MISELUM-338616 format. One record per atom (N, C-alpha, C): residue number from 0; x, y, z; residue in three letters; atom name. Coordinates in nm, 2 decimals. Layout:
// residues N
ATOM_seq_xx_yy_zz_type_atom
ATOM_NUM_X_Y_Z_ala_CA;
...
//
This chain:
// residues 50
ATOM_seq_xx_yy_zz_type_atom
ATOM_0_14.52_8.51_9.24_met_N;
ATOM_0_14.54_8.58_9.37_met_CA;
ATOM_0_14.43_8.68_9.38_met_C;
ATOM_1_14.36_8.68_9.50_gln_N;
ATOM_1_14.25_8.77_9.52_gln_CA;
ATOM_1_14.30_8.89_9.61_gln_C;
ATOM_2_14.25_9.00_9.58_ser_N;
ATOM_2_14.29_9.12_9.65_ser_CA;
ATOM_2_14.20_9.14_9.77_ser_C;
ATOM_3_14.26_9.20_9.88_asn_N;
ATOM_3_14.18_9.23_10.00_asn_CA;
ATOM_3_14.11_9.37_9.98_asn_C;
ATOM_4_14.12_9.43_9.87_trp_N;
ATOM_4_14.06_9.56_9.84_trp_CA;
ATOM_4_13.94_9.55_9.74_trp_C;
ATOM_5_13.84_9.63_9.77_ala_N;
ATOM_5_13.72_9.64_9.68_ala_CA;
ATOM_5_13.71_9.78_9.62_ala_C;
ATOM_6_13.68_9.79_9.49_lys_N;
ATOM_6_13.66_9.92_9.43_lys_CA;
ATOM_6_13.52_9.96_9.47_lys_C;
ATOM_7_13.50_10.09_9.52_val_N;
ATOM_7_13.37_10.14_9.56_val_CA;
ATOM_7_13.35_10.27_9.50_val_C;
ATOM_8_13.22_10.31_9.49_ser_N;
ATOM_8_13.19_10.45_9.44_ser_CA;
ATOM_8_13.05_10.48_9.50_ser_C;
ATOM_9_13.02_10.61_9.50_thr_N;
ATOM_9_12.89_10.66_9.53_thr_CA;
ATOM_9_12.80_10.63_9.41_thr_C;
ATOM_10_12.67_10.63_9.44_phe_N;
ATOM_10_12.57_10.60_9.33_phe_CA;
ATOM_10_12.59_10.69_9.21_phe_C;
ATOM_11_12.62_10.82_9.23_asp_N;
ATOM_11_12.63_10.92_9.12_asp_CA;
ATOM_11_12.77_10.92_9.06_asp_C;
ATOM_12_12.86_10.83_9.12_lys_N;
ATOM_12_13.00_10.82_9.07_lys_CA;
ATOM_12_13.09_10.94_9.09_lys_C;
ATOM_13_13.05_11.03_9.18_lys_N;
ATOM_13_13.13_11.15_9.20_lys_CA;
ATOM_13_13.25_11.12_9.29_lys_C;
ATOM_14_13.23_11.02_9.38_leu_N;
ATOM_14_13.34_10.97_9.46_leu_CA;
ATOM_14_13.37_10.83_9.43_leu_C;
ATOM_15_13.50_10.80_9.41_lys_N;
ATOM_15_13.54_10.66_9.38_lys_CA;
ATOM_15_13.67_10.63_9.46_lys_C;
ATOM_16_13.69_10.50_9.49_gly_N;
ATOM_16_13.81_10.47_9.56_gly_CA;
ATOM_16_13.82_10.32_9.59_gly_C;
ATOM_17_13.90_10.28_9.68_phe_N;
ATOM_17_13.92_10.14_9.73_phe_CA;
ATOM_17_13.91_10.14_9.88_phe_C;
ATOM_18_13.85_10.03_9.92_val_N;
ATOM_18_13.84_10.00_10.07_val_CA;
ATOM_18_13.87_9.86_10.10_val_C;
ATOM_19_13.93_9.83_10.21_lys_N;
ATOM_19_13.96_9.69_10.25_lys_CA;
ATOM_19_13.83_9.62_10.26_lys_C;
ATOM_20_13.82_9.50_10.21_lys_N;
ATOM_20_13.70_9.42_10.21_lys_CA;
ATOM_20_13.65_9.39_10.35_lys_C;
ATOM_21_13.73_9.38_10.45_asp_N;
ATOM_21_13.69_9.35_10.58_asp_CA;
ATOM_21_13.63_9.47_10.65_asp_C;
ATOM_22_13.63_9.59_10.59_arg_N;
ATOM_22_13.57_9.71_10.64_arg_CA;
ATOM_22_13.44_9.74_10.58_arg_C;
ATOM_23_13.39_9.66_10.48_leu_N;
ATOM_23_13.27_9.68_10.41_leu_CA;
ATOM_23_13.15_9.64_10.50_leu_C;
ATOM_24_13.04_9.71_10.49_tyr_N;
ATOM_24_12.92_9.68_10.56_tyr_CA;
ATOM_24_12.80_9.68_10.46_tyr_C;
ATOM_25_12.73_9.58_10.45_phe_N;
ATOM_25_12.62_9.57_10.36_phe_CA;
ATOM_25_12.49_9.60_10.43_phe_C;
ATOM_26_12.42_9.71_10.40_ala_N;
ATOM_26_12.29_9.75_10.46_ala_CA;
ATOM_26_12.17_9.69_10.39_ala_C;
ATOM_27_12.19_9.62_10.29_ala_N;
ATOM_27_12.08_9.56_10.21_ala_CA;
ATOM_27_12.09_9.41_10.19_ala_C;
ATOM_28_11.99_9.35_10.15_asp_N;
ATOM_28_11.99_9.21_10.13_asp_CA;
ATOM_28_11.90_9.18_10.01_asp_C;
ATOM_29_11.90_9.05_9.97_ile_N;
ATOM_29_11.82_9.01_9.85_ile_CA;
ATOM_29_11.68_9.00_9.89_ile_C;
ATOM_30_11.58_9.05_9.81_thr_N;
ATOM_30_11.44_9.04_9.83_thr_CA;
ATOM_30_11.38_8.95_9.72_thr_C;
ATOM_31_11.30_8.85_9.76_leu_N;
ATOM_31_11.23_8.77_9.67_leu_CA;
ATOM_31_11.08_8.80_9.67_leu_C;
ATOM_32_11.02_8.81_9.56_asn_N;
ATOM_32_10.87_8.82_9.55_asn_CA;
ATOM_32_10.82_8.68_9.51_asn_C;
ATOM_33_10.73_8.63_9.59_ile_N;
ATOM_33_10.69_8.49_9.57_ile_CA;
ATOM_33_10.53_8.49_9.57_ile_C;
ATOM_34_10.48_8.42_9.47_gln_N;
ATOM_34_10.33_8.40_9.46_gln_CA;
ATOM_34_10.29_8.26_9.48_gln_C;
ATOM_35_10.18_8.24_9.54_lys_N;
ATOM_35_10.13_8.10_9.56_lys_CA;
ATOM_35_10.05_8.07_9.43_lys_C;
ATOM_36_10.08_7.95_9.37_lys_N;
ATOM_36_10.02_7.90_9.25_lys_CA;
ATOM_36_9.94_7.78_9.29_lys_C;
ATOM_37_9.87_7.72_9.19_glu_N;
ATOM_37_9.79_7.60_9.21_glu_CA;
ATOM_37_9.87_7.49_9.26_glu_C;
ATOM_38_9.99_7.47_9.20_asn_N;
ATOM_38_10.07_7.35_9.24_asn_CA;
ATOM_38_10.19_7.39_9.33_asn_C;
ATOM_39_10.19_7.50_9.40_gly_N;
ATOM_39_10.30_7.54_9.48_gly_CA;
ATOM_39_10.33_7.69_9.48_gly_C;
ATOM_40_10.45_7.72_9.49_phe_N;
ATOM_40_10.49_7.86_9.49_phe_CA;
ATOM_40_10.58_7.89_9.37_phe_C;
ATOM_41_10.59_8.02_9.33_lys_N;
ATOM_41_10.67_8.06_9.22_lys_CA;
ATOM_41_10.74_8.19_9.25_lys_C;
ATOM_42_10.87_8.20_9.23_ile_N;
ATOM_42_10.94_8.32_9.24_ile_CA;
ATOM_42_10.91_8.41_9.12_ile_C;
ATOM_43_10.85_8.53_9.14_ile_N;
ATOM_43_10.82_8.61_9.03_ile_CA;
ATOM_43_10.92_8.73_9.01_ile_C;
ATOM_44_11.00_8.76_9.11_ala_N;
ATOM_44_11.09_8.87_9.10_ala_CA;
ATOM_44_11.21_8.85_9.20_ala_C;
ATOM_45_11.32_8.89_9.16_val_N;
ATOM_45_11.44_8.89_9.25_val_CA;
ATOM_45_11.50_9.03_9.25_val_C;
ATOM_46_11.51_9.09_9.37_ala_N;
ATOM_46_11.57_9.23_9.38_ala_CA;
ATOM_46_11.70_9.22_9.46_ala_C;
ATOM_47_11.81_9.20_9.40_pro_N;
ATOM_47_11.93_9.20_9.48_pro_CA;
ATOM_47_11.96_9.34_9.54_pro_C;
ATOM_48_11.99_9.34_9.66_tyr_N;
ATOM_48_12.02_9.47_9.73_tyr_CA;
ATOM_48_11.91_9.57_9.73_tyr_C;
ATOM_49_11.79_9.52_9.77_asp_N;
ATOM_49_11.68_9.61_9.77_asp_CA;
ATOM_49_11.68_9.69_9.90_asp_C;
//
């Protein structure tokens, strides 16, 4: 059984609590660093929530 609540906190952990998942807003996204190589492209870094 999955909960509709997510545990959240501030970055410094001074504030903690729970919020309904449908009320969450994500202001960040995944960032990929890609380099062109001789035979195509290569992912060199992944930054989740950059």
